[in-house]
Structure formats: structure tokens, C-alpha cells
N, C-alpha and C positions, 0 to 999 in steps of 0.2 A: 214653343213660343211664337206668336204671329210675326210675320216679317215686319209689319208696321211697328211693333214694340221694340224690335231689334234695331230698326231705322232710328226710332226715338232715342234709344240709349246712345247711338253713335252721334246723333246731333247733340245730345246732353254732354257727351265728352267733349265736342268741338266748342260747345258754350262754355264749359268748365275751363278749358284751355284759354280761351279768350278772356274771360273773367278773372282767372287767376294770373294771367300774364301781366295784368295791370299792377303798378305799385299800390299796395294796401296794407293797412295795419293788420296784425296777426289775427285778432278776434274777429273782425268783420270777414276776413278771408275764410277763416274756419266756418263761420257761420254759412256763408255762400256755398261752400262746398257740402256741408251737411244738408241744407235745403234741397239743393240739386240732386244729391244722391238719394234723398228720402223719395222724391217725386219719381226719379227714373227707376228705382227698385221697388216702388210701391211698398216702402217700408212705413210702419206705424210711428216709429221714431228713430233718430239718429243722435249719437253722443260723440263728441271729440274730446279726448283726454291727452294729458301729458305727463310723461314720466319726468319728476321733479330731479333736476341734475344731481348726481352724487347720491342718490337714494333709490330705494325700491317702492317709493310712495308715487302713486299715479293720482293726479288730480284733474277732475272733469272741468272742461273750460266752457263748453256749451251744450245744451241739449235741446233739440227741435222735434216738432211733431206733437203726437199724442203722449204726453209724458205720463210717467208713473206717479202714484200718490205723493211721494215725497220728492219728486224732481222738479226743477225750476229750470227756465231757460239759461240763465246765467248764474249758475251756483257759485257760492262764496267758499264752502267748506266741504264739498263733495269729494272725498278722497278714499282710496283703497290701496292695498299693497299687492304687489305682483303675485305674492304667494297665496292670495285669497281666491284668485280665479286662475283657471287652467290656460286661458288664452294667451296672455302675454308670456307665460312660461314656455309654451310653445314656439312663440315668436322669437324668444331669446335662443331657442334651439334651432332656428332657421326656417320653421313653418310659419309662413307669414299670414295665412288665411285659415279661419276656422268657422264652423257653423255647428249649432246645437239646436235641438228640438226637444221639447219637454216629453214628447211621445217616444222618444229614442231611449231604450233602457241604457244605453251607454253614455247618456248625458251625465257629465259630471255633477255631483250633488251641489256644490256652491253655485254652478251656473243655473241649475234647475230651480234653487232657492231664490237667485236673483230675478229670473223670468217670472216666477210666481209673485214675487214682491212688486214687479213692474206690471203685473197683470197681462203678460205677453206669452206667446206660444213658441216662438223660435227666434234665433239670433244669428247674425252673420258679422263677423269682425275680422279686422286685419291690422297688423302692426304698422305703424308710420315710421319708417326710416328716414333720417334727414342727415345728409353729409356722411352716410355710412354708419349712423349710430342709431340705436332704437331710441326713437323720440316719444312715441305715444300710441294710441289706440283709436281706431274708427270703428264704431259699434253701432249696428242697426238691428231693429227688431221688427216683428210681425206680430199682429193680433192672434189669439188663440182662434182655431178654425180656418185660418187661411193657410195656404200651401207654404211649407218652409222654403228657405232659400236654396237656390240650386246652383249647378256649376256655372251657368251663364250669369248669375247675380255675382258669384265670386269672381268671374272674369272682368265683369264691368267694374266692381270695386277696386280690383288690383290695377285696372288701367286708371281709374280716377285718382288712386292714391300715388301713382307714379307722377301724375300731374301735379297733385297737392304738395308732394314732398319738396319739389323743386320751388313751389311758391313759398312754402314755409321757410325754406333755407334762404330765399331772398329777403323774406319779411324780417327774419331774425337778424340778418346782416345789415338791413336799413335801420332796424330798431338799435342795434348796437352802436352804429355810426351816429345815429341821433343822440344816443345816451353820451357819447363822447364829446359832442359839442356842448354838453351841459355839465360835464365833469373836469374837476382839476386833475390832470394826469399824475401828479406826484402824491396827492392825498386820497384821491377818489372822492372828495367832497363836491357838492354843487359848486360851480364857478360863479362868476359875477353875472354872466347872462342869465344863469338859472335864478340867481337871487333877484335880479332886476324883474324878471317875469313874475316870480313869486310875490314881490312887493306890489307890483302893479294889480295883481289880482287881489291881494289883501286890502289895497286902498280903494277898490271898487266897492263902495258902500251904498246901498239903496238909500234913497231919501226916507227920512223918518226913522232909520235904524242907526245904531251906534256900534263901533268896534274898536277895542284898544289894540294897538299895535306897538311893539317896543323892539328897538334896535340895539344890539350890544356890539361894540367894535373892540376887538382885541388884537394887540399888537405884541409880537415877541420882542422881548429886550435883549440887546446884544447879539442879534443874529450874525451881523457883520463881523464881530470879534470871535464868534465861534467859527466862521468861515476862514477868517484869517489865521487863527492860531491852530484849528484842529481839522481844517479842510472842508471842502464843500459837501463831501459826503456826510461828515458829521452835521453840517448845516441842514442838510435835507433830512436827516434823522431827527433833528430837533424839530423841524416843521412838522413831520409825520407824527411825532409823538404828542405835540400839542394838538394836532388835528384830531388824534383818537381819543384823547382826553376831553376835548370839547364835545365831540360827538356822543361819547359815552355819558357826559355830565348832562347834557341837554336832552338825551334820548327820552327821559321819562317826563319831560315837560311837553304836554300836548300842544301842537301847534307851532313847534319850533323847527327852524331850518338852520343848519350850520353850514356856511360856506367860506371858502378860502377866496378872497377878492384880490390879493396881490402876494408878493414875495413873503412878508413877515405878518401880513394882515388877514384877520378872519372877521366876518360880520355874522352875527346870529339875529334872524329875525323871528320874533315870537308874536303870534297872534293869540290874544286872550286877555281875560280881565285882570290878570295879577301881574304887573311889570316887576313887583318886588321879587317874585319867585326867580325871575331871570337874572336879576342883579345879585341876589343871594348865591346862585350858582357861579356866577362870573366873580364874586368876592372870594369863594372857596378856591377858584383856579388861580386867583392873584396871589394867594399865599403859598402855592405850589412852587417848588424848584424842580427843574429837570437837570440831570447830571451832565451838562455840557459846560462847565465852568461857572465861576461865581457870577451872579446876577442874571443867570439865563432863566428868567421867568416872564410873566406877562403883564401888561398894563391894560386897563379896560375902562371904557366909557360907555354910558347908556343914555338913551333918550326914549321918551314914550309919547304917544299922542292918542287921543280919542277922537276917532272920526265919526262925523255926524252926517255923512252923505252930501255935504255942501260942495265938495270937490275943491276946497281952497288950500288943502295941504297935499304935499307930494312926498313920494318916497325919498327924493333927493334932499329935501330939507330935514327929514328925519335922520337920515344917514349922516348928513353934514353935521347935525347937533350932536349925534354919538361920536363922531370923529373929532370934534372940537374937545368934548369932554375927555375923550382919551388921551388926547395931547396934554391936557392938564395933569392927568394921572402920570402919564410918562415923564413929563418935565419934573414933577414932584417926586418921582420914584414911590409913588403910593402902592400900598398893597391892599387897597379896596378900590371898589369901582366908583368913578365920578359920574354922577348923574346931572344931565343938563336940566337946567331950570325951566325953560320955556322955549319949545320949538317954535310956537307961532310968533314969538317976538324976534326971530332971527331976521335979518335983512335978506332981501332977494339976492343981493350979490355974495352973501355968505353962503346961501343954499346951492349957488352954482360953482363955488370953488372946488 
């Protein structure tokens, strides 16, 4: 290989180290690495895949370059299992880089079939290890008639992956910390911050369009009594039990977000045309009892608005109306959801309480 090409690869690694050293979300980071590697190795295409935790299923996250007939840049459901192809099985055994050529009689049949499907002649791949664990695969191809990948290509790719692995580890840690900021630690549900941002997006309606948004506020009855008589561990278990049932109940209602906003308070935000569906689910939950003493149930209030892009209504007003309805249900010890009559009629000072 000419010296100029070798120098270009070294410069490419330096460029990669600088680019991947910046804080960046995972998918753009992988896209940057794939494009840089494709240019440096004169590859036809590059794909980056991830091993789904706790499984043998590998999901492709990004494809770049001259793609195969059924490939897209950002695939939604391109998956395979480790036992379908020889490469990652070799990785699991400690051999981290492998190359295949359709002209090689030793090329495994599954790999040959894949290259034929992609209309390519050779491949080079390496396992991606992150924090000592097999995380995924970096896969490059060349067109038929072009020289197959050689040892220098493999050496470049291994050096690139060493840089990429550290960047992926950092991106995953930052992603995890960001998720923590939006999660309630006891239940794992979205917290108030996540609810507020979700509601702000739901209320951003373009002029000339309409959108129905419903809030359901749910409060656990007698949580303090459970804490005082059975202990705070039992109280936490009650909160977690209600959280699980809420999430399971609303999971099938498209456009719903269940959040824990306080010690014994939950809010469900539903974006959709049928507020009655959200209320029916709350009604069913109101009739449930949890085994933490008499009266350990929930009270619920709901409010709904139809937004028209005029910007006169706010999430604060909607949540306040649902809260007021919930207080009525709680004081009356009702086992049905109280629905607020008119969010628009609320006074400004009520919306700010």
C-alpha cells in the first residue's frame, strides 16, 4: 500500500480520536465512526450493530455507504442472532477480527449468502467490546472485483475500534445519567421533570390544528397509615405496586405517559381523541385494593382539554383541574374518577396553586 494511503489512515485515526473524544449521543457517534472507517478503508459499506443485553440477538443500528437492496441507513427492525453468522461466535471465543471473501472456498455458507444478498464480494468485521463485555459488531464490505481486505485493513479497524469502544462507554454512561434525571428512583417511572417536558410538547399545537390532552391524577389512600403501622418498607412496596398496576393498565392506551410526581401522587398524561378511555382505566384502578390494610386504594381525578393552537391553555391549568377533581374524589371516598367540568373556566390563581 502506498505510503500516502498509510499516512491518510493514521490521520484518519487522529481525526476519529478528536471527533469521538467529544461528548456525543450514541447514534451520531456510531455514524461518525462508520463514515470515517468507510473512507479510510475504501469500503463499499459499513454497518454497526449492537448485541441486545441478555440475549443472543444482534440489532443493526446504522448502515452507511453503498447499501444492499434491503438495507437502510437507520434500520428499525434489522436483527439477527449470533448463531446465524460465524463472526460473532469467533468474537465470543476471543478472536476479535475476521475477514471473508466469496472467492475463498473456506468462506462459511451463511457469510457467502449474506455477501450475495448485499451484492458484495468481501467483508471485514470486528467485535466491539465495551467495558470488558461483548457489545456489538463493526462490519465493512467491498464490491465484487475489488481486492479483499488485508492485514493492514484489519490493523486499522482494530485501532479504530479501540478508540470507538471508549467513546461508546462514555456515551452510554452519559445516556444512563441523563435517564436518571428523568426517572423516579423508587418506581422507575418518569418523574415530574419528564412529565412537564412531555406536557409542554403535547401543548405545542400548530395553528389550525387541534389536539385532545387528558390528565389523570391518582393519589394513594392511607399511605401514611401504612407507613405508621407496617413500616416504610411496606409503604414503598405499596407505592411500587400501584406504579406497576398503573403502568400495566395504561400501557395499551397509545399516547399515555404514567409518572410519579410526589410521595403518593401519580399523574397520567394522555394525548389522544378519547378522554373516556383514560377515565375508564382509572375507574377500574379505583375499585382495586392492595393488601396493605383496609382502605389502601387510590382516588382519581381527571381533566381534559381540546387544544386549538391558540396558546391560551397551559399544562399547569390542566394539572390543577385534575388535582382539584382528585381532591373531591378523595374527600368523598369515591371509587370512581371525578372529572373536572371546565378547565377553561378556572381562575388564573387556581392554575398556579
